[in-house]
C-alpha positions in Angstrom: 103.7 118.3 85.7 100.5 116.9 87.2 98.5 117.8 84.0 101.0 116.0 81.8 101.0 113.0 84.1 97.2 112.8 84.3 97.0 113.3 80.5 99.4 110.4 79.9 97.4 108.2 82.4 94.1 109.2 80.7 95.5 108.3 77.3 96.4 104.9 78.5 93.1 104.5 80.3 91.0 105.4 77.2 93.1 103.0 75.0 92.8 100.3 77.6 89.1 100.7 77.9 88.8 99.9 74.1 91.4 97.2 74.0 90.0 95.2 76.9 86.9 94.5 74.8 89.0 92.6 72.2 92.0 91.3 74.1 91.8 88.8 77.0 94.9 87.5 78.8 95.2 83.8 79.4 93.3 83.0 82.6 91.1 86.1 82.3 88.8 84.9 79.5 85.7 84.9 81.8 86.3 88.4 83.2 83.9 90.9 81.8 85.2 94.0 80.0 84.7 97.4 81.5 84.4 98.3 85.2 82.9 94.9 85.9 86.5 93.5 85.6 87.5 95.2 88.8 84.8 93.5 90.9 85.0 90.0 89.4 87.7 87.5 90.3 90.3 87.0 88.8 90.0 90.5 87.4 90.3 91.8 91.0 93.7 90.1 91.3 94.9 91.6 88.0 93.8 95.0 89.1 95.7 94.7 92.4 98.8 93.5 90.6 98.5 96.4 88.1 98.0 98.9 90.9 101.0 97.7 92.8 103.2 97.6 89.7 102.1 101.1 88.7 102.9 102.4 92.2 106.3 100.8 92.2 107.1 102.3 88.7 105.8 105.7 89.8 107.9 105.8 93.0 111.1 104.1 91.6 111.5 104.4 87.9 109.4 107.3 86.6 110.8 110.0 88.9 111.1 113.6 87.7 114.6 115.0 87.3 114.4 118.5 89.0 116.9 119.9 86.4 114.5 119.1 83.5 111.3 120.5 82.4 108.1 119.0 83.9 107.3 115.7 82.1 110.6 115.5 80.3 111.8 111.9 80.4 113.9 112.4 77.3 113.4 110.5 74.0 113.6 106.9 75.0 113.1 105.5 71.4 115.6 108.0 69.9 113.1 109.3 67.4 114.1 112.9 67.8 110.5 113.9 68.4 110.7 115.5 71.8 110.3 119.1 70.8 108.0 122.0 71.5 105.5 120.9 68.8 105.2 117.3 70.1 104.9 118.5 73.7 102.0 120.8 72.7 100.3 117.9 70.9 100.8 115.7 74.0 99.2 118.1 76.4 96.3 118.7 74.0 95.7 115.0 73.4 96.1 114.4 77.2 93.4 117.0 77.9 91.1 115.3 75.4 91.8 111.9 76.8 90.9 113.0 80.3 87.4 113.8 79.0 87.3 110.6 77.0 88.2 108.4 79.9 85.7 110.2 82.1 83.0 109.7 79.5 83.8 106.0 79.1 83.7 105.4 82.8 80.5 107.4 83.3 78.7 105.6 80.5 79.9 102.2 81.9 78.6 103.1 85.3 75.3 104.2 83.9 74.7 101.4 81.4 77.0 98.6 82.5 78.4 98.4 78.9 82.1 98.6 78.1 83.6 101.2 75.8 82.9 99.3 72.6 79.4 98.0 73.6 78.4 101.7 74.0 78.4 102.0 70.2 75.7 99.3 69.9 72.0 99.7 70.5 
């Protein structure tokens, strides 16, 4: 269950690291992309709000039903894709995303460049 959850978080983290270069919410236009966003106001306030919201969702909404398989939250969109093949793909993509997110964060710490800027010179 922990590997599935960490994989899902890593997939969102890797996607978020790329998207934050292109998308800025109103009021956050001056906040740098990458890890610099966490240490620059109002990015710090956004991080705290996101952290608290994630914690509330984790403790209240996204709870594991003990009668179901680990990570089984059903098929919320009704696409009929929650099967053995899709679960295998999810765990494999989650494992890759854990390395991708770690690489993005490590490179940002080393160079100070966000995920997209890493592709430049």
